[in-house]
N, C-alpha and C positions, 0 to 999 in steps of 0.2 A: 568451544561450545557456547551457543547463545543462551543467556539466562532466561528463565521463564518470567520476564518482567511483564507488567501490565503496559497498556498502550502509552500512558503518560511517561513511564520510565523509558520506553523504547524511543519515544519522540525526543526526550531530553538527550539520550545517548547519541541518537542519529544526528540531531542538530549540532551537538558538540563535534562529532566527526566531520560533518559537512563544513562547519566553520573553520576547522583545522585543515581543510583541503582534502580530507579522506573521503572522497565521494563514493568510492566503491564500498567502503565500510558502511556508510550511511544507507546506501541502497540495500545492502545485505540485511541490515537491521530491520529496515522497513518491510522487506519481502518476507523475512522470517516472522515478523509480527502479523503480517497479513495472512500468512499461511495458517496461523492459529486463529485469527479473527478476520475472516474475509470481509472486505468492504469497510473495515473500521475507518471512519472518516478522517481522524487526525493523521493516521499513518498514510492513508491514501493521498491526503493533501500534501504531506511532507514529501512523500515519494514523487509526486508530480512536480513539486518545486525543485527537487534535486535533479530529476530528469530534464526539466526545462533548462536548468543551469548548464547541463551538459549538451544542450542542443537536441535532445531526443524528444521532438515535439509530439509525435503521434502517441507514444505510450504515456507521455505526461498528460495529454488531454484525456486519455482513457481513465487515468487514475483520479484526475480532478473531477471528472464527471461522476465517478463512483462516489467521491466524497460529497459532492453536491446532492446526489440522490438521497443521501442520508441526512444531510444538513443543508438544505437549500438556502437558508438565510445566513450562511457563514460569509461575511463580507470579504474576508481575506481570501477564501477559496474562490469567490466570485471574481475578485480582482485578478487572481492568477489565471482563471479561465478566460478572462477578457484578454490578457496579454498573450495567451496561447492562441486564441482565435485570431487576434490581430497578426501574429507572426505567420499564420497560415493564410493571410489575406481575406479572412472572413470578417469583414468590418461590421456588417450588420449584427452578427452574433456577438462580436466584441462590445458593440455599443449597447446591446440589450443587457449584457452582464454589467456594464459600467453604470447604466441607469439604475439597475437594481442595487448596486453597491452604494450609489449616492443616496438612494432612498433609505437604505438600511443604516448606513454609517457615513455621512458626508465628511470627507476629509480631503486634504490637498492632493494626495497621490491619485485619488480617483478622478478629480477634475483635470489634473495634468494628463493622465492616461486618456481621458476622453478627448482633450484637445489634440493630442498626438494622433489618436485614431481618426478623428474627423479630418485632419490634415492628410493623413495617408490615404484616406478614402476619397480624396479629391473634393471634399465639401469645404471649399475655401472660406466662404462667408461664415459658415457655422464655426469653423476652426478659429477664424479671426475673433469672432465674438467670444469663444471660449477662452482664448489666450488673453483677450482684453479683460475679461472678468477675473482671471487669475492675477493679472498685473494690477488691477484695481484693488484686489484684496491684499496682495503682497507686492507692493511697488518695486521691491528689490529682486523679484523673482527673475533669475538670470535667463532661464530657458524661454519664458514668456517674452522678455524683451528681445532675445535673439530671434525667435520665430516671427514676432511682429516686425522686427527690422527687416528680415528677409522678405516678408510679404510686402512691406512698403517699397523695398527695392524692386520687386517684381511688378509693382503697380506704377513704377516711375517716380515715386516720391523719394528722391535721392537724399534730400536734406533730412527728412523724417527717418529714413532708414539709418543714416549715419548717427543721428542722435540716439536712436534705440540701441544700435549695436555698440555705441560707446558706453551706454549704460550697462549693457550686457558684459562688457569687458572691464568694468570697474572693479570686479573681483576676478579670481582665477577662472579663466574661460578656456574651453577647448580650442584647438587650432582652427577648426572649421568656422568658429564665430569670428576669430581674428581675420580669417580669409574673407569672410563676408564683409567685414568692416573695411578691409582693403579694397574690395571691389566697389563698395559704395563711395569711398573717398576717391578712388581712381576715376569713377564716372563724374565726380564733382570737380575733377581736375586738381584735386589736392594731392599732388604727387608725393610730397614729403610725408604727409600723413598716411598715404597708402603704403609707402615703402616701410614705414615703421610697423604698420599692421602686418604686412607680409613677412617682415623679419621676425616678428613675434610668432607668427604661425609656424615658421620654419624652426625657430628655437624650440617650440613645443614638440613639433613633429618634423625631424630632420629629413624625412623621406617625402615631404610634401612637394611633389614635382610642380603642381599647378601654381603653388605659391612662389616657387623659384622663378617660374616662367613669367608670372605677372610682375614680380619684383624687377626682373630684367626689363620689362616693358616700361614701367614707370621710371626706372633709372634712366633709360634711354630718352624718354620724353622729357626728363629733367636736364638733359644735356650731359649725362655722365656715361658715355659710351663704353669706357673701359670697365667700369663697375657693372654695367649692364651685361657685357660679355661674360663676366665672371658668374653672374646670376644665371645667364643662359647656359653656361657650361655646366653648372650644377643641375639645372633642369634636364639637360640632355643626358648627363651621366645617370640620373635617376630614371629617366624614361626616354630612351632614344626615339620613340614614336612621336615625340614632340618636335622633331626636327623641322617639319613643315611649318608649324606655328612659329618657331624661332626664326626661320628664314623669312617668313612673311613680316614678322615684327621688325626684323633688322632692316628691311628695305622699305617699310611703309611709314615709319615714324619720321617726324621733322628732322631729327638728328640721326637718321639711319645711315647705314653703310650699304653700298652696293656690292653684292657678292655674285660674281659671274660663274665661279667654279664651285660646284657643290662639294667636291672633295676638299677644297681649301677651307671651306666653312666648317665641314666636319672636323678637319684637323685642328682648326682654331678652337672648336668646342671641346676637343678631347684632351685639353691640358688638365693638370691635376687640380681639382676643385679645392683641395686642402691648402693650396698656396694662396688662395684668395678668400680665406674664411672671414676676413674683416668686413667684407661687404654684407655678411649676414648678421653681424652684431647689431643688436637693438640698442644703440647708444642713447637714443632720444625717445623716451616713452611718449606715446600720443596723449593728448589732453583728454581727460575723462569727461564724459557728458554728465 
């Protein structure tokens, strides 16, 4: 039996349940509270947040809109509404919410969300300006450095990209950022640095097939064909669809091998990747920028 608590009590209990991973209980508490107090803004906001965490976008949007109808100047609800709109590809609506959040209560999360939204909307110049403003205010901001590094690489500024991505990996970074650093170093012909970055990406995410493929390419270009084959074998085991890319890499690099028999190449790639785990160890950490 749900106790006849007021909205604040229900919010506290539902938040505790949600934080403990009991999402169903949190939803039930919110729904019972809203049955007694339809449209109550705190409960509507919290229910929207729980539903969003569960990936239930449409009902979450309905509840956050209900909350905002009662409290249009609630910055936290506006921020949630922006995230929900962005997840649905409604970037203009998301940016409208974010501009309101920034006017109401400017804080880092809102500026980061705006930069992400601008980038997803394809407004690259505005996104770059937003990320640069964040990095100027918080020089150690990892995501800003990572995104600006990726943009620099896309613009052909390889050295600038490497510097920014090295800064982004100066603290714990996701595998995708290490992968981008590997790509920038690979394009700079820094094969050892690229190999270190790809190994780190694989260490963080062992199923990162693209990182294993690129590791094989840089090892081959460094004149390490046996180690390259071990990396290619890992990539092939993770994603057999990469066979064409592996075959092309093996025959096009300066230290490549010529494979005339596709079956022989597949057999060579199908050895046990566990036997060659040493090629994936990140024994030499890359220099931090």
